[in-house]
Backbone bond lengths (Angstrom), bond angles and torsions (degrees), N, CA, C in turn:
res aa  C-N    CA-C-N  psi(-1)  N-CA   C-N-CA  omega(-1)  CA-C   N-CA-C  phi
1 M - - - 1.485 - - 1.506 107.74 -
2 S 1.332 117.18 128.18 1.439 121.35 -177.09 1.572 109.23 -114.84
3 A 1.291 115.16 166.16 1.499 117.53 175.87 1.496 111.47 -62.00
4 L 1.370 113.23 -35.42 1.507 115.82 176.72 1.525 111.65 -61.99
5 E 1.365 117.77 -42.55 1.476 120.26 -180.00 1.579 107.63 -61.65
6 I 1.331 116.86 -43.32 1.488 119.27 -176.74 1.571 109.09 -59.59
7 I 1.294 113.22 -47.00 1.541 117.54 -178.17 1.528 107.43 -63.97
8 A 1.290 119.24 -47.88 1.443 123.76 -178.44 1.543 111.72 -57.36
9 V 1.401 116.29 -42.30 1.449 119.98 176.80 1.524 111.58 -61.04
10 I 1.297 118.37 -47.53 1.441 119.97 -178.38 1.504 114.40 -63.11
11 I 1.396 117.28 -40.59 1.396 120.43 -176.09 1.548 107.42 -76.60
12 S 1.298 118.20 -36.53 1.539 117.79 175.70 1.515 114.06 -65.91
13 A 1.332 114.76 -38.16 1.517 113.51 176.94 1.455 113.14 -65.47
14 L 1.331 113.98 -36.07 1.501 115.82 178.12 1.538 111.74 -66.93
15 A 1.311 117.20 -36.28 1.485 121.87 178.63 1.522 110.34 -62.31
16 V 1.355 114.01 -49.60 1.466 118.56 -179.28 1.551 112.68 -65.33
17 W 1.341 116.71 -37.88 1.467 119.33 177.29 1.501 109.74 -63.52
18 L 1.335 117.98 -41.07 1.513 118.87 177.97 1.533 111.36 -65.43
19 T 1.367 116.48 -34.63 1.435 119.08 177.33 1.474 110.81 -63.72
20 A 1.296 114.70 -47.81 1.492 118.66 179.85 1.554 111.29 -58.03
21 R 1.290 115.83 -29.83 1.490 120.41 179.96 1.546 112.21 -91.33
22 R 1.358 114.48 6.42 1.481 123.09 177.88 1.522 113.48 59.70
23 N 1.376 114.41 38.75 1.446 120.65 -178.02 1.501 108.92 -102.77
24 V 1.378 116.09 128.25 1.406 120.33 -168.83 1.619 109.11 -69.69
25 W 1.263 120.07 -13.32 1.481 121.78 175.02 1.547 112.93 -66.43
26 C 1.347 116.94 -10.11 1.424 120.55 177.18 1.528 110.83 -60.58
27 W 1.343 118.74 -33.94 1.436 121.43 -174.89 1.537 114.21 -72.32
28 P 1.303 121.24 -49.57 1.519 118.01 177.56 1.520 111.72 -65.48
29 I 1.346 117.37 -39.17 1.472 118.16 178.95 1.543 107.42 -67.60
30 G 1.323 119.93 -34.92 1.415 124.71 178.81 1.527 111.60 -61.16
31 I 1.355 115.90 -37.79 1.515 121.05 -179.03 1.527 106.92 -59.71
32 V 1.325 115.42 -47.57 1.487 119.86 -178.15 1.544 109.29 -60.05
33 S 1.294 116.02 -44.40 1.484 120.83 -177.61 1.513 112.45 -61.13
34 V 1.348 117.24 -45.80 1.468 119.71 -174.98 1.533 109.28 -71.14
35 L 1.282 118.42 -31.49 1.461 117.45 177.95 1.539 112.44 -72.81
36 L 1.281 117.71 -32.46 1.479 120.60 171.69 1.505 112.09 -65.12
37 Y 1.361 116.03 -42.62 1.456 121.09 177.04 1.478 113.59 -69.67
38 A 1.307 121.23 -27.67 1.395 122.79 174.41 1.609 110.88 -57.32
39 R 1.297 112.13 -45.79 1.449 115.89 174.93 1.495 114.54 -60.16
40 I 1.319 114.21 -49.09 1.492 119.76 177.98 1.462 113.85 -53.18
41 F 1.315 118.24 -48.41 1.455 123.44 -178.43 1.515 116.52 -69.21
42 F 1.355 111.59 -25.65 1.501 117.13 174.16 1.528 109.12 -67.03
43 D 1.380 112.91 -42.83 1.488 116.43 179.32 1.539 113.45 -68.00
44 A 1.289 115.49 -27.14 1.499 120.30 -177.50 1.610 111.37 -92.42
45 K 1.355 115.23 3.69 1.479 122.32 -179.80 1.535 109.43 55.95
46 L 1.325 114.95 38.95 1.460 119.58 170.51 1.536 107.06 -102.08
47 Y 1.317 116.02 75.25 1.453 119.44 -168.38 1.567 114.51 -67.43
48 S 1.323 115.71 -32.25 1.429 118.21 177.02 1.507 109.51 -66.60
49 D 1.378 117.92 -38.74 1.441 118.66 174.66 1.515 112.61 -67.23
50 L 1.305 116.87 -36.61 1.481 121.02 178.49 1.589 105.31 -62.43
51 L 1.317 119.49 -46.39 1.445 121.33 -179.48 1.498 108.01 -61.33
52 L 1.408 116.19 -43.96 1.454 119.04 -179.18 1.545 110.91 -58.10
53 Q 1.316 117.71 -40.39 1.476 119.22 -177.12 1.553 109.90 -63.63
54 L 1.375 114.63 -39.32 1.458 116.23 -178.04 1.511 108.86 -70.34
55 I 1.316 119.92 -40.22 1.444 121.69 173.05 1.516 110.36 -60.91
56 F 1.261 117.85 -42.91 1.472 119.27 175.91 1.464 114.35 -56.20
57 A 1.317 118.80 -37.38 1.434 121.32 178.83 1.522 110.57 -57.60
58 V 1.384 117.57 -42.51 1.407 122.60 179.77 1.520 109.73 -72.48
59 M 1.349 117.57 -39.31 1.463 119.42 176.04 1.614 114.72 -68.58
60 Q 1.319 113.95 -26.92 1.485 117.65 176.29 1.526 105.16 -66.78
61 L 1.295 122.31 -41.40 1.471 125.97 178.72 1.568 108.83 -61.56
62 Y 1.311 115.99 -41.31 1.467 121.01 -179.36 1.520 109.88 -68.52
63 G 1.344 116.93 -43.44 1.471 120.59 -179.93 1.557 109.20 -63.37
64 W 1.346 116.34 -46.66 1.370 119.74 178.34 1.506 114.00 -53.22
65 W 1.372 113.63 -46.13 1.421 120.29 -179.93 1.544 109.86 -65.42
66 N 1.334 115.80 -44.33 1.491 121.00 -174.82 1.566 108.90 -65.71
67 W 1.335 115.25 -41.28 1.467 116.52 -180.00 1.561 115.51 -69.02
68 T 1.385 115.08 -28.80 1.408 117.05 -178.12 1.590 113.04 -87.83
69 H 1.310 117.85 -6.12 1.487 123.59 177.28 1.506 106.53 -110.71
70 K 1.316 118.27 68.13 1.449 121.58 -179.73 1.531 112.61 -80.11
71 K 1.290 113.69 163.16 1.460 121.70 174.92 1.499 109.15 -74.30
72 A 1.306 118.15 157.62 1.460 124.00 177.96 1.459 111.36 -58.04
73 A 1.321 119.30 -40.78 1.514 120.84 177.29 1.506 112.51 -57.69
74 E 1.313 118.55 -35.55 1.510 119.03 -179.05 1.486 106.54 -75.09
75 N 1.295 120.18 -35.30 1.510 118.81 178.18 1.406 113.60 -57.31
76 A 1.299 119.59 -30.78 1.423 124.38 -177.86 1.493 114.09 -66.77
77 V 1.395 116.69 -29.93 1.408 119.87 -176.52 1.525 113.97 -117.03
78 E 1.269 118.00 -11.78 1.503 120.83 -179.07 1.497 112.66 -113.53
79 D 1.330 115.56 155.63 1.492 118.52 175.11 1.535 105.11 -88.65
80 K 1.312 113.59 -179.37 1.470 119.40 -176.18 1.546 115.90 -67.58
81 L 1.358 118.03 -18.74 1.393 118.88 -176.74 1.496 116.01 -99.95
82 H 1.374 117.59 -4.43 1.470 123.19 -174.44 1.473 111.52 -122.74
83 I 1.313 117.03 155.80 1.451 125.14 -176.15 1.524 110.12 -115.89
84 L 1.329 116.97 162.53 1.492 122.09 173.45 1.550 108.06 -101.43
85 P 1.372 118.79 115.53 1.445 120.76 -179.65 1.527 111.93 -62.13
86 Q 1.315 118.77 161.50 1.420 127.13 179.26 1.484 114.31 -128.50
87 R 1.334 122.67 151.77 1.446 124.67 174.40 1.499 107.16 -85.58
88 L 1.371 112.32 151.14 1.491 121.69 175.54 1.524 108.78 -103.56
89 S 1.306 116.97 132.07 1.465 119.66 178.26 1.553 111.63 -69.18
90 A 1.324 114.40 162.19 1.511 119.22 173.43 1.515 109.98 -56.63
91 A 1.306 118.33 -41.96 1.458 122.60 -179.13 1.546 109.15 -64.12
92 G 1.366 117.98 -39.51 1.421 121.99 175.62 1.475 114.76 -63.00
93 W 1.343 115.29 -39.38 1.483 121.48 173.91 1.520 111.01 -61.39
94 G 1.317 115.03 -49.60 1.446 120.65 -178.45 1.533 112.19 -61.82
95 F 1.301 116.49 -46.88 1.452 120.47 179.00 1.578 112.56 -61.88
96 G 1.316 114.00 -44.29 1.485 119.28 -178.27 1.546 109.60 -65.26
97 L 1.336 118.52 -41.62 1.479 119.87 179.51 1.525 110.87 -68.55
98 L 1.393 116.82 -34.52 1.473 117.58 179.15 1.544 108.49 -69.33
99 I 1.330 119.67 -41.73 1.388 119.74 174.80 1.501 114.25 -59.24
100 G 1.338 115.34 -41.24 1.483 118.90 177.08 1.529 112.86 -59.85
101 A 1.356 115.69 -43.11 1.400 121.45 -179.04 1.536 112.48 -65.38
102 L 1.357 114.56 -46.18 1.440 119.14 177.51 1.551 113.06 -60.04
103 G 1.281 110.97 -44.12 1.516 117.14 180.00 1.542 108.93 -62.75
104 S 1.356 118.10 -37.61 1.481 120.16 -177.99 1.507 107.49 -62.64
105 V 1.306 120.48 -43.94 1.451 119.68 -174.99 1.490 111.90 -73.30
106 L 1.322 114.09 -39.15 1.525 116.10 179.20 1.503 112.16 -66.94
107 L 1.358 117.46 -47.66 1.479 118.63 179.54 1.452 110.87 -70.80
108 G 1.294 119.01 -36.15 1.541 120.85 174.17 1.527 114.01 -55.40
109 Y 1.304 114.56 -46.51 1.409 119.73 -178.36 1.595 108.02 -62.60
110 V 1.303 118.09 -51.71 1.419 122.46 -179.65 1.536 110.67 -55.98
111 M 1.287 118.07 -48.65 1.490 123.80 179.75 1.487 111.95 -61.98
112 A 1.316 118.97 -42.57 1.457 123.23 -173.91 1.594 109.68 -78.38
113 R 1.326 116.02 -30.66 1.425 119.03 -179.87 1.483 116.30 -84.63
114 Y 1.322 116.59 -38.14 1.470 119.71 -167.87 1.539 117.76 -118.21
115 T 1.400 115.50 5.90 1.448 118.61 -178.24 1.499 107.54 -134.68
116 D 1.353 115.55 172.10 1.506 121.59 174.30 1.518 109.22 -100.13
117 A 1.299 116.36 26.18 1.422 121.99 -177.02 1.576 111.33 -59.54
118 H 1.320 112.72 137.23 1.494 114.24 171.66 1.523 110.46 -83.01
119 I 1.281 114.70 148.04 1.443 122.32 -178.30 1.463 115.36 42.62
120 P 1.360 117.67 52.00 1.527 120.71 -170.90 1.533 113.68 -59.78
121 W 1.353 118.24 -37.87 1.496 116.11 -175.76 1.553 112.89 -69.56
122 I 1.395 114.69 -45.00 1.441 114.25 179.76 1.565 110.77 -69.12
123 D 1.290 115.22 -39.76 1.499 119.27 -179.90 1.511 109.28 -61.32
124 S 1.358 117.24 -38.66 1.457 119.67 -179.43 1.536 112.76 -68.91
125 A 1.374 114.80 -40.25 1.449 119.90 179.86 1.519 110.52 -63.92
126 L 1.337 116.25 -44.34 1.434 121.77 176.65 1.546 113.00 -58.89
127 T 1.311 112.27 -44.66 1.483 120.25 176.42 1.509 111.90 -56.10
128 S 1.301 113.85 -51.49 1.483 121.89 -174.29 1.555 111.39 -62.49
129 F 1.368 113.14 -48.92 1.461 114.82 -178.63 1.533 111.48 -75.20
130 S 1.338 119.79 -25.89 1.433 120.68 169.10 1.523 115.39 -61.43
131 L 1.353 115.71 -34.42 1.438 118.18 175.07 1.448 112.74 -68.41
132 V 1.287 118.58 -35.84 1.501 123.37 176.29 1.549 107.31 -64.45
133 A 1.319 116.68 -46.95 1.489 118.34 -179.76 1.507 111.63 -62.30
134 Q 1.335 117.43 -39.62 1.421 121.50 -177.84 1.580 110.47 -68.22
135 F 1.313 115.41 -41.29 1.480 117.51 173.32 1.467 111.59 -61.50
136 W 1.270 121.26 -44.19 1.472 125.08 176.85 1.524 110.01 -58.91
137 M 1.320 117.12 -41.90 1.502 120.37 177.82 1.504 110.45 -61.28
138 A 1.305 115.35 -47.37 1.498 120.01 179.77 1.489 111.28 -61.06
139 R 1.346 118.13 -32.49 1.450 120.74 179.66 1.585 111.69 -87.63
140 K 1.347 116.34 4.58 1.461 124.00 173.85 1.572 111.34 72.16
141 Y 1.363 116.03 27.39 1.470 117.70 -177.65 1.567 107.38 -86.65
142 I 1.285 116.08 131.21 1.478 120.64 178.63 1.525 108.89 -62.56
143 A 1.290 120.58 -27.03 1.384 123.32 179.57 1.513 117.98 -56.77
144 N 1.327 114.24 -21.61 1.473 121.51 -179.30 1.514 110.14 -58.36
145 W 1.357 117.73 -33.91 1.464 120.37 -175.29 1.533 108.53 -73.37
146 W 1.283 120.14 -34.76 1.486 119.63 178.16 1.497 109.81 -64.02
147 L 1.312 117.22 -44.85 1.473 121.64 -177.83 1.580 108.01 -66.90
148 W 1.287 119.12 -43.00 1.497 122.54 179.26 1.528 109.71 -59.09
149 I 1.347 118.77 -40.05 1.423 119.71 -177.79 1.552 109.94 -61.60
150 I 1.355 117.79 -46.58 1.414 120.68 179.43 1.523 112.45 -64.88
151 V 1.320 117.82 -47.45 1.435 121.84 178.66 1.528 111.64 -57.40
152 D 1.377 114.88 -47.86 1.440 118.58 -175.76 1.501 114.45 -63.95
153 V 1.359 117.02 -34.85 1.430 119.99 177.39 1.537 108.33 -60.93
154 I 1.269 119.06 -43.50 1.499 121.72 -178.22 1.539 107.77 -70.96
155 Y 1.322 120.52 -37.60 1.451 122.39 -178.51 1.566 107.14 -63.52
156 V 1.342 119.48 -39.47 1.507 120.05 -179.70 1.569 107.59 -52.31
157 G 1.311 117.88 -48.50 1.509 121.63 179.51 1.549 112.18 -61.59
158 V 1.380 116.11 -40.38 1.394 120.47 -179.79 1.555 113.04 -64.31
159 Y 1.318 115.68 -40.30 1.471 120.51 -175.78 1.541 109.13 -77.05
160 I 1.331 115.43 -30.66 1.481 116.96 172.05 1.500 111.59 -64.30
161 Y 1.333 117.21 -47.06 1.424 122.32 174.99 1.560 114.74 -57.18
162 K 1.376 115.00 -38.08 1.497 119.17 178.70 1.536 112.58 -84.77
163 D 1.315 118.29 10.33 1.439 123.19 179.32 1.505 113.49 60.05
164 L 1.274 115.47 34.15 1.536 124.46 175.93 1.535 105.89 -106.35
165 Q 1.381 114.69 62.52 1.454 122.32 -171.13 1.598 111.20 -56.36
166 L 1.368 115.80 -43.58 1.447 117.59 -178.84 1.481 112.39 -66.62
167 T 1.326 116.28 -38.83 1.433 120.03 179.20 1.558 107.88 -69.12
168 A 1.301 121.53 -36.08 1.425 122.65 175.19 1.535 110.70 -60.31
169 G 1.384 113.55 -40.92 1.459 116.09 175.10 1.504 113.95 -64.64
170 L 1.335 115.39 -37.12 1.476 117.24 176.03 1.493 111.83 -64.03
171 Y 1.330 121.23 -39.14 1.384 122.39 177.99 1.536 112.02 -70.53
172 A 1.266 117.11 -27.13 1.538 117.12 169.93 1.409 112.37 -66.73
173 L 1.427 117.27 -40.03 1.418 121.14 171.67 1.530 112.99 -62.56
174 F 1.317 117.96 -35.67 1.437 122.33 176.48 1.611 111.59 -58.66
175 I 1.331 113.63 -35.67 1.432 118.41 -178.12 1.573 107.46 -64.91
176 V 1.282 113.85 -45.27 1.524 119.30 178.64 1.521 110.34 -62.54
177 L 1.326 114.56 -45.54 1.462 119.01 -179.00 1.606 109.79 -67.34
178 A 1.284 116.29 -32.65 1.569 118.54 176.18 1.496 109.26 -65.96
179 V 1.326 116.74 -36.73 1.507 117.17 177.96 1.480 108.75 -69.05
180 V 1.332 119.22 -41.75 1.458 121.31 177.86 1.500 110.96 -62.00
181 G 1.344 117.78 -42.12 1.502 122.98 177.40 1.542 110.69 -61.14
182 L 1.313 114.59 -45.72 1.462 120.68 178.55 1.536 110.22 -55.74
183 V 1.354 115.22 -53.06 1.426 118.86 179.97 1.544 113.46 -62.17
184 N 1.335 117.84 -44.73 1.452 120.65 179.99 1.560 111.63 -63.54
185 W 1.365 117.60 -44.81 1.421 119.47 -174.52 1.562 107.89 -69.41
186 R 1.276 117.99 -41.72 1.445 120.33 178.77 1.564 111.15 -61.82
187 R 1.285 116.11 -46.87 1.471 118.75 177.27 1.514 110.78 -59.44
188 E 1.350 118.98 -47.21 1.460 121.40 -178.15 1.531 111.16 -58.26
189 L 1.366 117.88 -42.42 1.423 121.11 -177.29 1.520 108.93 -71.37
190 S 1.286 118.96 -37.19 1.481 124.04 179.62 1.568 108.70 -64.72
191 E 1.315 115.65 -45.16 1.476 116.58 176.45 1.548 115.49 -63.15
192 Y 1.315 113.77 -39.11 1.392 119.40 177.73 1.551 111.01 -61.79
193 E 1.385 116.46 -44.71 1.465 122.16 -177.90 1.505 110.01 -65.29
194 K 1.343 115.89 -33.44 1.478 118.55 -179.06 1.531 110.35 -69.16
195 N 1.278 113.51 -36.34 1.508 119.69 -173.11 1.564 113.65 -90.44
196 K 1.344 115.85 -1.04 1.455 121.28 -178.32 1.509 109.31 -65.60
């Protein structure tokens, strides 16, 4: 456990907590956290996770932009710092999971064949499905929380295996925060639909 990992854990937990509360400040704080974790994963030779963090930095910018450019209907019920969650269609679920699976195979092959990555297949699958979850979060789909719960459970085991105990603890906290986010976002959408 390093000072960098301690700082990254604190900032990452704050970013996810803000996301669960639908607060737009989750995005700039998230940018800082993913850049810190990019360095940590480079040192741990988790190259798919390193790549994921760099992509997350770009997706954080997209999410920040998307959440701050709300529709007029949302402006009527939401304040400037919060967003209105959305439902994901069955086709959206299917397409997202298919993209996640294809990305897992493609990235897993590259990492297993061309790098000295540890656990390349699991790391690649987690990276691929994390990207799907992050995209769904940026698009305000409640479904992102279900996928995050599954991915984070597996990440806890990976980080324990890689002796990143503090990060494993952070991802255990992420599971709790994902459940909180799921409950909050579902309640918010339900209340909005009742009052429409």
